[in-house]
N, C-alpha and C positions, 0 to 999 in steps of 0.2 A: 713657167716656174717648175722646177723639179720637186717631186715629193720628198719629204724628209725620210732619212734612213731610220732615225731613232725617234721615239715619241717625245715631243717637247716637254711634256709635263711629268715625265717619269724620271725617277732617280735610279740610276743603274749602279749596282755593286760591282766591284772589280772582278768578282768571280762569275758574273753573268756571262753566259755563252754568247750573247748577242755582241758583246764587245770584241770578240775574236774576229769580227768582220774587219775591224780597222788594224788590229795587230794582236799577236799572242800576248798572254798575260805577262810573260817575262820581258817582252819588248816594251810594254806599257810601263813596267817598273823602271826600266832603264830610262825611258823618256821622262818620267817623273823626277828621277834623280838628276837628270841633265836639264830639267826645267823646259822641256819641249813637249810637243803633243798637245792634246786637248786639256782644257782647264779641268781641275778636279777638286774635290773636297776631301779633307782628311779629318777624321774623327778618331783620335788616338791612332790605332793601327789600321782602322777601317778606311778604305778608299772608296769614294763614291763619285759618280759622274752625272751631271744633270743633262738630260736629253737635249735640251736646247743648246748647251755648250758643245755637245758632240756634233750636232748638225752644223753649227757655225764653223767648227774646226774642219769638218768634211768639206764644206764650201771653200775654205781657205786653201786646202791642199788639192783642190780639183784642178786637173790638167785638161785644158781645152785644146782639142786638135783643130788645126786650121781648116781641115777638110771635113769637119763634122757637120752634119746636116741638122743636128738637134738644136 
């Protein structure tokens, strides 16, 4: 089992630098508008991501190479 990239119990703000691992802030805004990308919470104008949802999304977009030994 792979370690999680994000802390499962943490709630990340859209401005948190850690989220730039998956995409720049502007790209995440485009994804939210198109309803793609990781699940998110909206509190008025504030956007939050739950760490567990981010880890689930990362697992869903994982590309496994056939020749991978991991």
